[in-house]
N, C-alpha and C positions, 0 to 999 in steps of 0.2 A: 587518540586514534579515531579517525572518522568511521562512521557506521559502515559505509560501503567497503572500506578497507578491512574492517573486522570480518565482514561476511566473506570477502574474497579469501582471507587467510583461513577462516574456518572451513570453507569448502575445500581448499587445497589440503589442509591438515587431515581432514576426515574423508578424503577421497569421495566427495559428494558431487562430482561433475555430472551434469545432466544436459540433455538436449533442450534448446530453448522452448520448444513446444511443451515439454513436460514442466518446465519452470512456470510457463504461463498457466497451464492447467492447475498447478499447485497453488499459484496465487489465487485463482478463482475459488478453489476449495477452501483456502484460508479465509478469504473474504466471506464466503458462505458460512463459515463457522462464526464469524462476528455477527452476521445477520441472524444466525440461529440463536446466539446468546440474546440478541435484542428481542427476537420474537418470543422466546421462552420467558425471559424476565418480565416482559410486559403483557403476557398472555395475548400475544399477537396484536398488540397495540391497544388493548382494552384498558390496561393499567400503565399509562405512559410514565407516571411518576416512579415506577419500579425499574426503569431502564438500567440494565447492568451489562457491561461488556468487559470481559476479562482482559487484563493487560497482556497476558501471555499470548492470547489469540491475536491481538493487535501486533505484538512482537513477531509472531509467526508470519503474518501478512507482510510486515516490513522486511523480514528476512527474505521472503519469496520475491518481493518487488526489487530489493537490492540485488538479488541473484539474477534477475532479469536484466537489470542494468549492466551487470558484469557480462552476461552472455552477449549483449549487443554493444558492448564497449561504450556505454552511455555514462557520463558523469552525473550522478544523482543530484549533486548540488547545482550543477549548471542547468539540468532539466527543471529543477524546482524554480530556479531564478527565471527561466524562460516562461514557465507557467504563471508565476506571480506577475511578470510584466504583461502577459497576455490579459490576465484578469484586471490589472490596473488600467490598461488601455481600454478595455471594454467599459469599465466604470466611468472613465473620463469621457468616452464617446457616447455611451448610452445611459449612463447613470445606474447601470446594473451589470453584475459580473456574468450573467447568463449568456449562453452562446446563441440564443434566439434572436 
């Protein structure tokens, strides 16, 4: 079962419906927790070799992002393919994936 479908079912089974703006704020909070893990584990970048990000925090961010996909009726797999094509086109055109 694909990840987006699992999230959809979980939300439905556990009555976790929410407004899109709350889903977006939740995603930002979860990404902030990943950044917090990175900051703490590296002593705010002073000990880069100590970088540690917890997989459950990444999972929380994925859950939030896939929830947003559900709210906006976006197929996550298709959105990823569009993004990969965009980066591929940039690399072919400019030799760099950046948007500058």
